C-alpha positions in Angstrom: -97.0 -96.4 89.3 -96.5 -95.7 85.5 -92.9 -94.7 84.6 -92.2 -92.9 81.2 -88.8 -93.8 79.8 -86.3 -91.7 77.8 -87.2 -91.4 74.4 -84.0 -93.8 73.3 -86.1 -96.5 75.3 -89.2 -96.3 73.8 -90.0 -99.2 71.8 -93.6 -100.3 72.6 -95.6 -98.2 70.0 -98.1 -99.5 67.6 -97.9 -97.0 64.9 -96.5 -93.4 63.6 -98.6 -90.7 62.4 -96.6 -88.4 60.2 -97.9 -84.6 59.9 -97.2 -82.4 57.1 -95.2 -79.9 59.6 -91.7 -79.6 60.0 -90.0 -83.1 59.1 -88.1 -84.5 61.8 -84.1 -84.2 61.3 -83.0 -85.1 64.8 -81.6 -88.5 65.7 -84.1 -89.3 68.2 -87.3 -89.0 66.2 -85.5 -90.5 63.1 -84.8 -93.5 65.2 -88.5 -93.9 66.0 -89.5 -93.7 62.4 -86.9 -96.4 61.5 -88.4 -98.7 64.1 -92.1 -98.1 63.0 -94.0 -101.0 62.0 -97.1 -98.8 60.5 -96.8 -95.2 59.3 -99.7 -93.3 58.5 -99.0 -90.0 56.7 -101.4 -87.1 57.0 -102.0 -85.8 53.5 -99.2 -84.2 52.1 -96.7 -85.4 54.4 -96.6 -88.6 52.1 -94.5 -86.5 49.7 -91.7 -86.3 52.5 -92.2 -90.4 53.2 -93.4 -91.9 50.4 -93.1 -95.3 51.6 -96.1 -94.7 54.4 -98.3 -97.7 54.8 -101.5 -95.4 54.6 -102.3 -91.7 54.0 -105.3 -90.1 55.7 -106.9 -86.7 54.5 -109.0 -85.0 51.8 -106.3 -85.7 49.4 -106.0 -82.1 48.2 -102.3 -82.4 48.4 -101.6 -86.2 47.7 -100.1 -86.7 44.2 -101.5 -89.2 41.9 -99.0 -91.8 42.4 -99.7 -92.3 46.0 -103.6 -92.1 46.1 -103.7 -96.0 45.8 -103.0 -95.8 49.7 -105.1 -92.8 50.1 -108.1 -93.4 52.7 -109.9 -90.0 51.8 -111.7 -88.3 54.5 -113.6 -85.0 53.3 -115.2 -83.8 56.4 -113.6 -80.4 57.7 -114.8 -80.4 61.5 -111.3 -82.0 62.3 -108.0 -81.7 61.0 -105.9 -84.5 59.2 -103.9 -85.4 62.6 -107.3 -86.2 64.5 -108.7 -88.1 61.2 -105.5 -90.2 61.2 -105.5 -90.8 64.9 -109.4 -92.0 64.3 -108.2 -94.3 61.5 -105.5 -96.0 63.8 -107.7 -96.2 66.7 -110.2 -98.1 64.3 -107.4 -100.6 63.4 -106.7 -101.2 67.3 -103.7 -98.9 67.2 -103.5 -97.0 70.1 -99.9 -96.6 71.3 -99.1 -93.6 68.8 -96.1 -91.7 68.2 -96.7 -88.4 66.3 -94.0 -86.8 64.2 -93.8 -83.7 62.1 -96.9 -82.1 64.2 -94.8 -79.1 65.0 -92.8 -76.3 63.3 -94.0 -74.2 59.9 -97.0 -72.8 61.8 -97.3 -71.6 65.3 -101.1 -72.2 65.4 -100.7 -75.6 64.0 -98.0 -76.4 66.5 -100.0 -75.1 69.5 -103.3 -76.9 68.1 -101.5 -80.1 67.8 -99.7 -80.3 71.0 -103.0 -79.9 72.8 -104.5 -82.4 70.7 -102.5 -85.2 72.8 -104.6 -84.5 75.5 -107.9 -84.8 73.7 -106.9 -88.2 72.0 -105.6 -89.7 75.4 -108.8 -88.4 77.1 -111.3 -89.0 74.5 -109.7 -91.6 72.2 -107.8 -94.0 74.8 -104.6 -93.2 73.1 -101.0 -93.4 74.5 -99.7 -90.4 72.7 -96.0 -89.2 72.3 -95.0 -86.1 70.2 -91.6 -86.0 69.1 -89.9 -82.8 67.8 -86.4 -82.0 66.7 -85.8 -81.0 70.4 -87.7 -82.9 72.7 -90.9 -84.9 73.3 -94.3 -84.5 74.8 -96.2 -87.3 76.7 -99.8 -87.1 78.3 -99.9 -88.4 82.0 -102.5 -89.0 84.5 -102.1 -89.5 88.6 -98.7 -90.2 89.9 -95.7 -91.0 87.3 -92.1 -91.4 87.2 -90.1 -90.0 84.4 -86.7 -91.1 83.7 -84.4 -87.8 83.1 -80.8 -87.0 83.4 -79.2 -84.0 85.2 -80.0 -80.4 83.5 -82.5 -82.1 81.4 -85.0 -79.3 81.0 -88.7 -80.0 81.6 -92.1 -78.3 81.3 -95.2 -79.5 83.0 -98.5 -78.5 81.6 -101.5 -78.8 83.8 -104.7 -80.0 82.3 -107.2 -80.7 85.0 -105.5 -81.2 88.4 -106.4 -79.8 91.7 -103.3 -81.4 93.1 -99.8 -81.5 91.5 -96.6 -82.0 93.4 -93.1 -83.1 92.2 -89.9 -84.8 93.5 -86.4 -84.4 92.2 -87.1 -81.3 90.0 -85.1 -77.9 90.7 -88.4 -76.2 91.4 -91.4 -77.8 93.0 -94.6 -78.3 90.8 -98.0 -77.2 91.8 -101.3 -77.1 90.2 -100.6 -74.3 87.6 -103.3 -72.4 86.3 -101.5 -70.9 83.3 -99.5 -73.1 80.8 -96.3 -70.7 81.1 -96.3 -71.5 84.8 -94.7 -75.1 84.4 -92.3 -74.2 81.8 -88.5 -74.2 82.3 -87.9 -76.7 85.0 -85.0 -78.7 85.3 -84.2 -82.2 86.3 -81.3 -82.6 88.9 -80.9 -86.5 88.9 -81.9 -89.5 86.4 -85.7 -89.5 87.3 -88.2 -87.2 89.1 -91.8 -87.9 90.3 -94.8 -86.0 89.8 -97.9 -86.7 92.0 -101.2 -85.4 90.6 -104.9 -86.2 90.9 -105.3 -85.5 87.2 -104.0 -85.0 83.7 -101.0 -83.2 82.5 -98.6 -82.8 79.7 -94.8 -83.4 80.4 -92.2 -82.1 77.9 -88.5 -83.2 78.0 -85.5 -82.1 75.9 -83.0 -84.5 74.4 -80.0 -82.8 75.6 -78.9 -81.2 79.0 -78.9 -77.6 79.3 -75.5 -76.2 78.9 
């Protein structure tokens, strides 16, 4: 059964994709950024992280000084986050941490979070999206999640017909609306989800006070 560790125990990732949203300021995402062996910046995000290894996008927000690292992709069907993901996958990098993918605009935030499922199902990516408050992972089937008492947990059903939980304050079920799985809470140092499909799990860095 797959186990999802707490974010401060995450070390086995291949790359970070830094989007041009709210730049990380919390200790947890910044620690991941410092651990990264490869950073791919989405277009204008290079301004906030000038040492990125490669920059992906149409180049409209990239200063001239960074253009020697720009991989220009002009098609407009997909956003820069997806273009960067496709580039990483082409390089054999599938365990990807996403930073800067939320904040600033709510429509971008919602779109980028939902893209984690697309990347997992269609591209074989193992995504982790970290914000300044918590982090999302995509899971399939039965899984154990490391936690701590009063950690806030939200579960977003993707295609499960069966979904149950152990060691959460409120029992999970195969939610039909995104809001139904929000605002749950861990009661011990791990919880278990049993499912027959895919789902997103969000966990906060800090307990509820």
